[in-house]
Steps between C-alpha positions, in 0.01 A plus 500: 500500500662281764613264228702774334653631822880539448472432126374852393563828656183710488505876528377625840210692330379182326494312829323792672222506232463118550482538874234774479298330215210395730472856639526641150208277382287625786594877499545587131132557413455753781825696409409518142144596568628777737731643229225461238243688718715755681807574286464431125275318250707202401240404220612775266813438277678806594864568611367589854319167516824311408679679779195436730528125409869489592419687828210243559729200453763654727241578772351152473833336553593738788167441677538120451861506626413696813205270563727200471759636733268633772211254486551185285852406614432550871178312467676208321755486776233505766315208336812298452617559853170464684240306303687251282594181680856394563654182368549228756857402598490202271404715194161342467159661528456865603365541837269793588646757743303485817563749773627365832237418754223393252 
């Protein structure tokens, strides 16, 4: 979405869903399975199952957002800061970061 930066204003919740999309892909089967087994059978077309599905979607997003904030974002920052090489002063190739004394 970098090409659209400054052209469109996205709602914060849309950006938050996009930020947490990887975590959502990873976590949603476990959240839905937990709700299916422990709370309500989502396979039956009942009003309670519809409410359960809304709760499941909300819990999936909440779990993904928390995972993004407390794990994915700090991990990305760590990798960018410590493991990805820095550009040389001339703007050429990336040089690996080597600790001093090695």
